[in-house]
DOBAKOL-968699 format. One line per 5 residues: number of its first residue (from 1); their letters; for each residue z, x, y of N, C-alpha, C, CB. Coordinates in steps of 0.05 Angstrom, whole numbers, plus 5000, padded with zeros to 4 digits. Glycine has a CB too. Example, Ala and Ser with C-alpha at 12.3 -4.5 7.8 and 13.67 -1.06 7.14 Angstrom:
<recs>
1	as	5156:5264:4886:5156:5246:4910:5156:5264:4934:5181:5226:4911; 5142:5257:4955:5143:5273:4979:5157:5258:5001:5114:5282:4988
</recs>
This chain:
<recs>
1	msdcl	5000:5017:4976:5000:5000:5000:5000:5018:5025:5025:4981:5000; 4981:5015:5042:4977:5032:5064:4999:5030:5085:4951:5028:5077; 5012:5007:5087:5033:5003:5108:5061:5005:5097:5029:4976:5121; 5064:5012:5071:5091:5013:5058:5104:5040:5064:5088:5008:5028; 5127:5040:5076:5142:5064:5082:5146:5082:5057:5169:5057:5094
6	fckii	5155:5070:5035:5160:5086:5011:5135:5096:4999:5176:5069:4991; 5113:5081:5000:5087:5092:4990:5079:5116:5007:5066:5070:4991; 5085:5116:5033:5078:5138:5050:5096:5162:5043:5082:5131:5080; 5121:5158:5036:5138:5180:5027:5127:5191:5001:5167:5170:5023; 5120:5174:4982:5108:5183:4956:5083:5199:4961:5102:5158:4938
11	ageip	5066:5191:4980:5041:5205:4986:5046:5231:5002:5023:5187:5001; 5070:5236:5011:5076:5260:5026:5069:5257:5056:5061:5283:5015; 5063:5233:5065:5056:5229:5093:5081:5227:5111:5041:5203:5096; 5104:5221:5099:5129:5220:5113:5149:5237:5097:5140:5190:5116; 5163:5255:5110:5182:5272:5096:5206:5257:5086:5190:5296:5113
16	adtiy	5218:5267:5064:5242:5256:5053:5258:5279:5041:5237:5233:5032; 5284:5275:5040:5302:5295:5027:5302:5288:4997:5331:5294:5039; 5281:5298:4983:5277:5291:4955:5297:5306:4937:5248:5298:4947; 5309:5291:4918:5327:5304:4899:5316:5304:4871:5354:5290:4899; 5295:5288:4866:5282:5288:4840:5255:5273:4842:5300:5274:4819
21	qdddv	5236:5283:4826:5211:5267:4823:5197:5276:4798:5193:5271:4847; 5183:5257:4786:5165:5262:4764:5141:5245:4768:5179:5257:4736; 5125:5240:4747:5101:5224:4750:5106:5195:4756:5085:5226:4724; 5130:5185:4749:5136:5156:4752:5156:5149:4774:5146:5147:4726; 5175:5166:4779:5196:5159:4798:5201:5181:4818:5222:5153:4783
26	lafrd	5213:5173:4841:5220:5191:4862:5248:5183:4871:5200:5190:4886; 5265:5203:4875:5292:5199:4886:5296:5216:4910:5314:5205:4864; 5308:5203:4931:5313:5217:4956:5337:5206:4970:5288:5216:4974; 5349:5222:4987:5373:5214:5002:5367:5193:5023:5387:5239:5015; 5385:5174:5025:5381:5153:5045:5385:5165:5073:5402:5130:5041
31	ispqa	5367:5157:5092:5369:5168:5119:5392:5156:5135:5343:5164:5134; 5404:5135:5125:5427:5122:5138:5448:5117:5117:5418:5096:5153; 5461:5138:5107:5479:5136:5084:5503:5118:5090:5488:5163:5076; 5510:5101:5071:5532:5083:5073:5556:5093:5057:5525:5056:5063; 5554:5117:5045:5575:5130:5030:5569:5160:5030:5577:5119:5000
36	pthfl	5589:5177:5023:5583:5205:5023:5559:5213:5007:5608:5220:5013; 5555:5200:4984:5531:5204:4968:5516:5177:4969:5537:5213:4939; 5491:5178:4978:5475:5153:4979:5446:5162:4976:5479:5137:5006; 5434:5155:4954:5406:5162:4950:5392:5137:4938:5403:5186:4931; 5366:5138:4940:5349:5117:4929:5332:5128:4906:5330:5106:4951
41	vipkk	5327:5111:4887:5309:5117:4865:5287:5096:4865:5324:5119:4837; 5262:5104:4867:5240:5085:4869:5219:5091:4849:5228:5085:4898; 5204:5070:4840:5181:5075:4824:5158:5084:4842:5173:5050:4807; 5141:5102:4831:5118:5110:4847:5097:5088:4848:5106:5136:4836; 5097:5071:4829:5079:5047:4829:5092:5027:4848:5075:5035:4800
46	hysdl	5075:5015:4865:5085:4996:4885:5090:4968:4873:5065:4994:4908; 5114:4959:4877:5122:4931:4871:5136:4922:4897:5141:4929:4845; 5128:4900:4909:5141:4891:4933:5169:4882:4928:5125:4868:4945; 5174:4868:4906:5201:4859:4900:5203:4856:4870:5207:4831:4914; 5227:4849:4861:5233:4848:4832:5217:4827:4817:5262:4844:4828
51	sqite	5208:4806:4831:5192:4785:4818:5165:4796:4808:5188:4762:4837; 5156:4818:4817:5130:4829:4809:5133:4845:4783:5119:4847:4830; 5157:4850:4773:5161:4865:4749:5155:4847:4725:5190:4877:4747; 5140:4858:4706:5134:4843:4681:5145:4857:4657:5103:4838:4679; 5142:4845:4634:5152:4857:4609:5138:4884:4605:5146:4839:4586
56	addgl	5114:4887:4614:5100:4913:4611:5113:4935:4627:5071:4909:4621; 5130:4928:4647:5143:4948:4663:5171:4955:4653:5146:4937:4692; 5180:4944:4630:5207:4949:4621:5213:4979:4618:5211:4935:4594; 5194:4994:4607:5199:5023:4604:5203:5037:4630:5175:5035:4589; 5187:5030:4650:5190:5042:4677:5217:5035:4689:5167:5034:4695
61	igklv	5224:5010:4688:5250:5002:4700:5273:5014:4685:5252:4971:4700; 5272:5017:4659:5292:5031:4644:5294:5060:4653:5287:5029:4614; 5271:5072:4657:5271:5100:4666:5283:5103:4694:5242:5111:4666; 5277:5083:4711:5288:5083:4738:5319:5083:4737:5278:5059:4754; 5330:5065:4721:5359:5063:4719:5371:5088:4706:5367:5038:4702
66	rtgae	5358:5098:4685:5368:5122:4671:5368:5146:4690:5352:5128:4646; 5346:5149:4705:5344:5171:4725:5366:5169:4745:5316:5170:4739; 5372:5145:4755:5394:5141:4774:5420:5150:4762:5396:5112:4783; 5426:5143:4737:5451:5151:4724:5452:5181:4721:5453:5137:4697; 5430:5194:4712:5430:5223:4709:5434:5237:4735:5404:5232:4696
71	laere	5422:5227:4757:5425:5239:4783:5453:5235:4794:5405:5228:4803; 5465:5212:4788:5493:5207:4797:5512:5227:4784:5501:5178:4790; 5507:5233:4758:5524:5253:4745:5519:5280:4757:5517:5253:4714; 5494:5287:4762:5487:5313:4774:5500:5316:4802:5457:5316:4775; 5502:5293:4816:5513:5293:4843:5544:5293:4843:5503:5269:4859
76	gleng	5556:5293:4819:5585:5294:4817:5600:5268:4820:5595:5313:4838; 5586:5246:4814:5598:5220:4817:5612:5210:4791:5577:5199:4825; 5627:5229:4778:5640:5223:4753:5661:5201:4754:5652:5248:4742; 5672:5195:4778:5692:5174:4780:5680:5147:4785:5711:5180:4804; 5653:5145:4786:5640:5120:4789:5622:5119:4814:5659:5097:4790
81	yrvif	5606:5098:4814:5587:5094:4836:5576:5066:4835:5563:5115:4835; 5564:5057:4856:5553:5031:4858:5522:5032:4857:5561:5016:4884; 5510:5014:4842:5481:5011:4839:5473:4985:4852:5472:5013:4809; 5454:4986:4870:5446:4961:4884:5416:4959:4886:5458:4961:4913; 5405:4936:4879:5378:4928:4885:5380:4905:4905:5362:4920:4858
86	nngpd	5370:4909:4929:5367:4886:4947:5340:4874:4942:5371:4896:4977; 5339:4847:4941:5313:4834:4935:5308:4811:4953:5313:4825:4906; 5287:4812:4968:5279:4791:4986:5295:4790:5012:5281:4764:4972; 5285:4774:5031:5298:4773:5057:5328:4765:5056:5284:4754:5075; 5334:4745:5040:5362:4736:5038:5379:4756:5023:5364:4709:5024
91	gcqiv	5367:4774:5007:5381:4795:4993:5383:4821:5009:5368:4800:4967; 5375:4819:5035:5377:4842:5053:5357:4864:5047:5405:4853:5054; 5335:4858:5033:5314:4878:5028:5300:4883:5054:5294:4869:5006; 5298:4908:5062:5285:4916:5087:5258:4928:5082:5303:4935:5103; 5257:4946:5063:5231:4959:5055:5222:4944:5030:5234:4990:5050
96	fhihm	5198:4933:5031:5188:4916:5009:5172:4933:4989:5170:4894:5020; 5187:4951:4977:5179:4968:4954:5205:4970:4939:5166:4997:4962; 5205:4960:4914:5231:4960:4900:5244:4987:4900:5228:4949:4872; 5270:4987:4903:5285:5012:4904:5314:5006:4896:5284:5025:4932; 5326:5026:4883:5353:5025:4873:5370:5044:4890:5355:5032:4843
101	hilgg	5391:5033:4902:5410:5049:4917:5432:5059:4897:5423:5033:4940; 5440:5084:4900:5463:5095:4886:5482:5104:4908:5455:5118:4866; 5506:5093:4908:5526:5100:4929:5552:5109:4915:5532:5076:4947; 5564:5130:4925:5589:5140:4914:5601:5162:4930:5586:5149:4885; 5619:5177:4918:5632:5199:4932:5658:5192:4945:5613:5210:4952
106	rklrg	5666:5166:4943:5692:5157:4953:5697:5130:4939:5692:5154:4985; 5722:5121:4941:5728:5094:4930:5714:5073:4948:5759:5089:4929; 5697:5058:4936:5682:5038:4951:5699:5013:4954:5655:5031:4937; 5693:4998:4975:5709:4973:4980:5702:4952:4960:5703:4963:5008; 5719:4933:4957:5719:4911:4938:5692:4898:4933:5737:4891:4946
111	plg	5692:4873:4924:5668:4860:4916:5648:4857:4939:5674:4832:4905; 5623:4854:4931:5602:4850:4951:5601:4820:4958:5574:4858:4940; 5590:4814:4982:5587:4786:4987:5592:4779:5015:5603:4771:4970
</recs>
């Protein structure tokens, strides 16, 4: 998508503090961190929101989650972390390319909502 911020990051048109990438996923630090450790894990394939994911994408989405968990361990989040997918306008999704937030590095506040 030519106007997608994350697609531009994937293409190298916009710089990011990349912590991991392979053929399928990219992980980078959030530019406005909400915790001491806050990074995003995104698929390189563009999906505007979670409703676009099909059964054919199960392997990719599993890889996305596994990569996030491995990076959280590498980042020293052994005491726990929060995983968030914001989806759609009411779910506070701002960039319409699915992405998983990993937040940790301190005790996070209670339930979401």
